[in-house]
LONU-811224 format. One record per residue (C-alpha): residue in one letter; x, y, z. Coordinates in nm, 2 decimals, always signed. Layout:
residu/u/v/w
a/X/Y/Z $
...
This chain:
residu/u/v/w
m/-2.36/+0.34/-4.34 $
s/-2.53/+0.23/-4.62 $
g/-2.92/+0.29/-4.76 $
l/-2.99/+0.68/-4.62 $
t/-3.08/+0.86/-4.94 $
p/-3.11/+1.18/-4.85 $
s/-3.38/+1.52/-4.97 $
d/-3.39/+1.81/-4.96 $
p/-3.58/+2.09/-5.05 $
a/-3.53/+2.32/-5.34 $
g/-3.19/+2.51/-5.29 $
a/-3.11/+2.33/-4.91 $
t/-2.76/+2.14/-4.94 $
y/-2.78/+1.89/-4.63 $
g/-2.53/+1.68/-4.39 $
i/-2.55/+1.38/-4.21 $
a/-2.45/+1.40/-3.83 $
v/-2.32/+1.11/-3.68 $
d/-2.30/+1.15/-3.27 $
m/-2.13/+0.80/-3.10 $
t/-1.77/+0.74/-2.84 $
g/-1.50/+0.56/-2.83 $
a/-1.17/+0.51/-3.02 $
t/-1.35/+0.47/-3.32 $
f/-1.58/+0.54/-3.57 $
p/-1.75/+0.52/-3.94 $
a/-1.81/+0.86/-4.14 $
y/-1.92/+0.91/-4.43 $
t/-1.76/+1.11/-4.71 $
n/-1.88/+1.08/-5.01 $
g/-2.08/+0.75/-5.05 $
a/-1.76/+0.52/-4.95 $
a/-1.67/+0.45/-4.56 $
t/-1.33/+0.52/-4.42 $
t/-1.21/+0.50/-4.05 $
v/-1.12/+0.77/-3.84 $
t/-0.97/+0.89/-3.51 $
y/-1.23/+0.96/-3.31 $
s/-1.16/+1.35/-3.27 $
n/-1.30/+1.67/-3.00 $
n/-1.18/+2.07/-3.22 $
g/-0.93/+1.85/-3.45 $
c/-0.76/+1.68/-3.08 $
d/-0.66/+1.35/-3.04 $
i/-0.76/+1.18/-2.75 $
i/-0.47/+0.90/-2.63 $
t/-0.52/+0.62/-2.46 $
g/-0.30/+0.35/-2.28 $
g/+0.04/+0.33/-2.34 $
n/+0.34/+0.50/-2.11 $
v/+0.33/+0.91/-2.08 $
g/+0.61/+1.06/-2.07 $
w/+0.66/+1.43/-1.98 $
g/+0.88/+1.68/-2.10 $
g/+0.91/+1.45/-2.43 $
p/+0.87/+1.57/-2.82 $
a/+0.62/+1.34/-2.91 $
a/+0.35/+1.08/-2.69 $
p/+0.32/+0.75/-2.67 $
g/+0.62/+0.73/-2.57 $
s/+0.75/+0.58/-2.22 $
t/+1.07/+0.77/-1.93 $
v/+1.27/+0.67/-1.70 $
n/+1.35/+0.92/-1.39 $
n/+1.50/+0.98/-1.12 $
p/+1.42/+1.18/-0.86 $
r/+1.59/+1.11/-0.50 $
n/+1.40/+1.06/-0.22 $
f/+1.10/+1.05/-0.36 $
n/+0.80/+0.83/-0.32 $
g/+0.43/+0.94/-0.47 $
t/+0.28/+0.99/-0.77 $
v/+0.30/+1.23/-1.07 $
t/+0.00/+1.30/-1.29 $
f/+0.09/+1.30/-1.69 $
l/-0.12/+1.59/-1.90 $
v/-0.07/+1.54/-2.29 $
s/-0.18/+1.83/-2.47 $
g/-0.31/+1.82/-2.92 $
p/-0.33/+2.02/-3.18 $
g/-0.61/+2.26/-3.10 $
t/-0.77/+2.35/-2.75 $
c/-0.84/+2.08/-2.59 $
q/-0.65/+1.84/-2.37 $
s/-0.61/+1.47/-2.28 $
p/-0.82/+1.30/-2.00 $
a/-0.51/+1.34/-1.65 $
r/-0.31/+1.03/-1.62 $
t/-0.22/+0.89/-1.32 $
v/+0.05/+0.67/-1.23 $
i/+0.21/+0.48/-0.93 $
v/+0.64/+0.66/-0.89 $
t/+0.82/+0.45/-0.63 $
v/+1.20/+0.56/-0.55 $
n/+1.42/+0.36/-0.36 $
e/+1.69/+0.49/-0.12 $
p/+2.03/+0.31/-0.12 $
t/+2.12/+0.17/+0.20 $
v/+2.33/+0.35/+0.45 $
l/+2.53/+0.17/+0.74 $
n/+2.67/+0.29/+1.02 $
a/+3.05/+0.38/+0.94 $
n/+3.18/+0.36/+1.32 $
i/+3.07/-0.06/+1.31 $
p/+3.14/-0.29/+1.42 $
v/+3.38/-0.28/+1.63 $
s/+3.68/-0.48/+1.69 $
q/+3.65/-0.75/+1.96 $
t/+3.87/-0.93/+2.23 $
i/+3.80/-1.15/+2.45 $
c/+3.84/-1.51/+2.62 $
t/+3.71/-1.84/+2.49 $
d/+3.57/-1.89/+2.81 $
k/+3.35/-1.58/+2.72 $
v/+3.12/-1.45/+2.44 $
a/+3.25/-1.21/+2.11 $
t/+2.96/-1.00/+1.98 $
f/+2.99/-0.79/+1.67 $
t/+2.67/-0.52/+1.53 $
t/+2.63/-0.35/+1.25 $
a/+2.36/-0.06/+1.12 $
v/+2.10/+0.09/+0.85 $
t/+2.14/+0.50/+0.89 $
v/+1.92/+0.54/+0.58 $
g/+1.81/+0.33/+0.26 $
s/+1.49/+0.18/+0.17 $
g/+1.42/-0.15/+0.32 $
p/+1.38/-0.47/+0.40 $
h/+1.72/-0.53/+0.45 $
s/+1.87/-0.92/+0.49 $
y/+2.23/-1.00/+0.61 $
q/+2.48/-1.18/+0.57 $
w/+2.77/-1.21/+0.72 $
q/+3.09/-1.30/+0.63 $
v/+3.48/-1.45/+0.80 $
s/+3.80/-1.44/+0.72 $
t/+4.07/-1.63/+0.78 $
n/+4.38/-1.50/+0.60 $
n/+4.33/-1.08/+0.68 $
g/+4.09/-1.03/+0.39 $
v/+4.18/-1.19/+0.14 $
s/+3.86/-1.39/+0.06 $
w/+3.58/-1.39/+0.25 $
t/+3.36/-1.69/+0.37 $
n/+2.92/-1.59/+0.47 $
v/+2.88/-1.70/+0.81 $
a/+2.67/-1.98/+0.89 $
n/+2.47/-2.06/+1.20 $
g/+2.56/-2.38/+1.44 $
g/+2.85/-2.46/+1.61 $
v/+3.06/-2.12/+1.78 $
y/+2.82/-1.92/+1.61 $
s/+2.50/-1.79/+1.57 $
g/+2.30/-1.45/+1.45 $
a/+2.45/-1.50/+1.12 $
t/+2.17/-1.39/+0.89 $
t/+2.04/-1.09/+1.11 $
a/+2.22/-0.74/+1.19 $
t/+2.42/-0.85/+1.50 $
l/+2.68/-1.20/+1.49 $
t/+2.79/-1.32/+1.80 $
v/+3.06/-1.59/+1.87 $
t/+3.02/-1.81/+2.21 $
a/+3.35/-1.97/+2.35 $
p/+3.58/-1.93/+2.05 $
p/+3.91/-2.08/+2.05 $
v/+4.20/-1.96/+2.14 $
s/+4.25/-2.08/+1.68 $
m/+3.96/-1.84/+1.58 $
n/+4.27/-1.51/+1.73 $
g/+4.29/-1.29/+1.35 $
y/+3.96/-1.40/+1.27 $
q/+3.77/-1.08/+1.06 $
y/+3.44/-1.02/+1.02 $
r/+3.20/-0.78/+0.83 $
a/+2.84/-0.82/+0.74 $
i/+2.60/-0.76/+0.39 $
v/+2.34/-0.57/+0.40 $
t/+2.08/-0.51/+0.13 $
g/+1.78/-0.35/+0.07 $
a/+1.52/-0.24/-0.14 $
a/+1.61/-0.38/-0.49 $
p/+1.73/-0.21/-0.78 $
c/+1.96/-0.03/-0.46 $
a/+2.28/-0.26/-0.40 $
a/+2.42/-0.37/-0.18 $
q/+2.63/-0.29/+0.10 $
t/+2.93/-0.34/+0.32 $
s/+2.98/-0.29/+0.62 $
r/+3.35/-0.17/+0.79 $
v/+3.58/-0.49/+0.89 $
a/+3.57/-0.63/+1.27 $
t/+3.91/-0.86/+1.43 $
l/+3.85/-1.08/+1.65 $
t/+4.10/-1.08/+1.96 $
v/+4.12/-1.48/+2.12 $
n/+4.29/-1.50/+2.39 $
p/+4.38/-1.85/+2.62 $
l/+4.28/-1.86/+3.00 $
p/+4.50/-1.91/+3.21 $
v/+4.71/-2.25/+3.35 $
i/+4.68/-2.30/+3.64 $
v/+4.89/-2.57/+3.82 $
i/+4.97/-2.63/+4.21 $
s/+5.13/-2.81/+4.50 $
a/+5.18/-2.90/+4.77 $
a/+5.52/-2.95/+5.02 $
p/+5.62/-3.05/+5.20 $
y/+5.36/-3.27/+5.40 $
t/+4.95/-3.37/+5.24 $
s/+4.85/-3.49/+5.59 $
l/+4.97/-3.30/+5.89 $
l/+5.00/-3.36/+6.26 $
p/+4.91/-3.07/+6.45 $
g/+5.25/-2.91/+6.54 $
l/+5.27/-2.96/+6.11 $
q/+5.22/-2.69/+5.88 $
t/+5.27/-2.71/+5.46 $
t/+5.26/-2.46/+5.20 $
l/+5.07/-2.47/+4.83 $
s/+5.25/-2.34/+4.62 $
s/+5.11/-2.25/+4.21 $
t/+5.31/-2.17/+3.82 $
v/+5.04/-1.94/+3.65 $
t/+5.09/-1.90/+3.27 $
p/+5.02/-1.61/+3.10 $
n/+5.11/-1.42/+3.50 $
p/+4.90/-1.27/+3.70 $
a/+4.72/-0.95/+3.70 $
g/+4.88/-0.83/+4.07 $
a/+4.73/-0.96/+4.34 $
n/+4.41/-0.87/+4.32 $
g/+4.42/-1.18/+4.06 $
y/+4.47/-1.45/+4.35 $
s/+4.20/-1.63/+4.53 $
w/+4.29/-1.98/+4.69 $
l/+3.93/-2.27/+4.71 $
r/+3.91/-2.44/+4.99 $
n/+3.59/-2.70/+4.93 $
g/+3.49/-2.47/+4.70 $
v/+3.42/-2.11/+4.91 $
v/+3.67/-1.88/+4.83 $
l/+3.91/-1.80/+5.20 $
s/+3.98/-1.44/+5.33 $
s/+4.16/-1.36/+5.61 $
p/+4.16/-1.44/+5.88 $
a/+4.03/-1.82/+5.80 $
l/+4.09/-2.11/+6.04 $
g/+4.47/-2.32/+5.93 $
v/+4.56/-2.02/+5.61 $
v/+4.89/-1.92/+5.82 $
s/+4.97/-1.72/+5.55 $
g/+4.97/-1.63/+5.13 $
i/+4.61/-1.53/+5.12 $
g/+4.60/-1.30/+4.79 $
t/+4.90/-1.51/+4.63 $
g/+5.05/-1.78/+4.46 $
s/+5.12/-1.94/+4.76 $
l/+4.96/-2.04/+5.10 $
r/+5.07/-2.22/+5.47 $
l/+4.85/-2.44/+5.62 $
d/+4.83/-2.55/+5.97 $
v/+4.62/-2.87/+6.12 $
d/+4.32/-2.71/+6.12 $
g/+4.35/-2.61/+5.75 $
q/+4.23/-2.96/+5.65 $
g/+4.05/-2.96/+5.27 $
d/+4.03/-2.95/+4.94 $
y/+4.21/-2.61/+4.79 $
q/+4.20/-2.49/+4.46 $
l/+4.36/-2.16/+4.31 $
r/+4.19/-1.94/+4.12 $
v/+4.38/-1.72/+3.91 $
t/+4.34/-1.36/+3.72 $
d/+4.59/-1.28/+3.45 $
v/+4.70/-0.95/+3.26 $
n/+4.43/-1.06/+2.99 $
g/+4.17/-0.99/+3.19 $
c/+4.09/-1.43/+3.12 $
t/+4.03/-1.66/+3.48 $
n/+4.11/-2.00/+3.59 $
i/+4.11/-2.26/+3.81 $
s/+4.38/-2.42/+3.87 $
n/+4.39/-2.87/+4.01 $
t/+4.23/-2.95/+4.33 $
i/+4.50/-3.10/+4.65 $
t/+4.34/-3.20/+4.90 $
i/+4.51/-3.15/+5.25 $
k/+4.41/-3.46/+5.50 $
d/+4.54/-3.51/+5.88 $
s/+4.69/-3.77/+5.95 $
a/+4.56/-4.02/+6.18 $
s/+4.79/-4.07/+6.54 $
g/+4.63/-4.23/+6.86 $
k/+4.81/-3.97/+7.03 $
c/+4.72/-3.69/+7.27 $
f/+4.93/-3.33/+7.15 $
i/+4.88/-3.04/+7.35 $
y/+5.06/-2.68/+7.11 $
p/+5.25/-2.52/+7.30 $
n/+5.43/-2.68/+7.59 $
p/+5.62/-2.57/+7.78 $
t/+5.32/-2.28/+7.83 $
s/+5.24/-2.00/+8.02 $
g/+4.90/-2.17/+8.13 $
k/+4.75/-2.12/+7.82 $
f/+4.72/-2.39/+7.61 $
q/+4.58/-2.62/+7.31 $
v/+4.53/-3.00/+7.31 $
r/+4.45/-3.18/+7.03 $
y/+4.34/-3.54/+7.01 $
y/+4.24/-3.81/+6.67 $
s/+3.80/-3.82/+6.54 $
v/+3.74/-3.92/+6.29 $
a/+3.62/-3.65/+6.06 $
n/+3.25/-3.49/+6.03 $
n/+3.15/-3.69/+6.36 $
v/+3.02/-3.44/+6.60 $
l/+3.14/-3.66/+6.95 $
p/+3.19/-3.56/+7.39 $
r/+3.54/-3.48/+7.47 $
f/+3.68/-3.45/+7.88 $
l/+3.94/-3.31/+7.97 $
t/+4.05/-3.41/+8.36 $
i/+4.41/-3.23/+8.45 $
y/+4.58/-3.38/+8.71 $
d/+4.90/-3.18/+8.91 $
s/+5.19/-3.34/+8.96 $
k/+5.09/-3.49/+9.33 $
g/+4.72/-3.69/+9.13 $
d/+4.56/-3.40/+9.25 $
r/+4.26/-3.32/+8.97 $
v/+4.25/-2.91/+8.92 $
f/+4.02/-2.89/+8.55 $
v/+3.76/-3.05/+8.47 $
q/+3.59/-2.90/+8.09 $
n/+3.37/-3.11/+7.83 $
y/+3.45/-2.98/+7.46 $
t/+3.23/-3.15/+7.16 $
i/+3.51/-3.17/+6.86 $
g/+3.35/-3.25/+6.51 $
r/+3.69/-3.31/+6.30 $
p/+4.03/-3.42/+6.30 $
y/+4.24/-3.31/+6.61 $
d/+3.95/-3.08/+6.64 $
r/+4.14/-2.81/+6.93 $
m/+4.05/-2.87/+7.32 $
d/+4.15/-2.50/+7.44 $
v/+4.30/-2.45/+7.83 $
d/+4.35/-2.16/+8.03 $
m/+4.58/-2.20/+8.39 $
r/+4.72/-1.97/+8.41 $
a/+4.57/-1.92/+8.76 $
f/+4.79/-2.24/+8.87 $
g/+5.11/-2.33/+9.03 $
k/+5.40/-2.31/+8.85 $
g/+5.55/-2.68/+8.74 $
l/+5.37/-3.02/+8.59 $
y/+5.04/-3.20/+8.50 $
w/+4.89/-3.46/+8.36 $
v/+4.62/-3.41/+8.11 $
e/+4.41/-3.73/+8.07 $
i/+4.17/-3.70/+7.77 $
g/+3.83/-3.93/+7.79 $
d/+3.51/-4.02/+7.62 $
l/+3.10/-4.04/+7.61 $
n/+3.12/-4.30/+7.86 $
g/+3.41/-4.20/+8.05 $
n/+3.71/-4.43/+7.98 $
r/+4.05/-4.33/+7.92 $
l/+4.16/-4.23/+7.55 $
t/+4.56/-4.11/+7.68 $
m/+4.69/-3.96/+7.87 $
c/+4.94/-3.63/+7.75 $
r/+5.15/-3.41/+8.02 $
v/+5.28/-3.01/+7.99 $
v/+5.45/-2.76/+8.20 $
i/+5.30/-2.50/+8.33 $
q/+5.63/-2.22/+8.39 $
């Protein structure tokens, strides 16, 4: 300020008072302008800057690490005199370090046609969290990041999925790298091992026949590597359906590695086996079929009166067949019709009420034409 000429009564003292706000203001001192800091009762008001607490001077800065704290801190700085600075509030965010469940992931044992999953979990820690699974193929000497594709999915999630791994992946190890909020360090999970067991190798064969006539039998045999899991490890399938006892055409062997069949057991056979590792596979296919013949087959013969008659018919062709039986004098003593749907389908006869002796069995078609004739002896 300038150009001020004060006047005063005789004997009076005077001064200049300036009332203003702001960070600085001019003061009049002996006619020269100077710059001073705005104050109140001798206390300088501090504004701006980073103000710490507990330090000897302000303004200044502070670094603090109060664990388990998120919230606000109010700083109040006092200077000389009786005044206090205005309160200043700052936001303090403290991120908690990540802690993982120490019990997972766990090692997995599967067959080559199954799925393994490895999971990690955050028990404590500020998020959000990111995940990266790693694999070691050399017993933990080195680690490589897993990428989605092939047998892998979920490589950057909390759960890694391994689908139908080959036996070559047996012994691979897995771990997860989990990163939480900065500046907290990433954490590494425990290591889990993948054990991959192969499917059993099953081969079946038939001997001595794959084509049967009435009265003949054949046996399906198997070799299995590794060994089956006991008696419950075998399941025979005919035309895709699991056989249970009793089954038409099966003489013996259900639930074992060897199956004995007669002419009624025609069809496509496979053997399903569960091995000692719990892995299951299905064998090759063996077809047991009929052997076409124009002959008539009677069993048993001689007989006590109950017997079966068989004659070749085309598969899946439902036909009526007529049996006419004559005694040794030529008299007709028995007539019955049958519906035949399979080659060598059986036609059961009960002649226990008839006398002993020689009888002739005639097989006829729908039109009454004779197809063949054979004989049976009742004892």
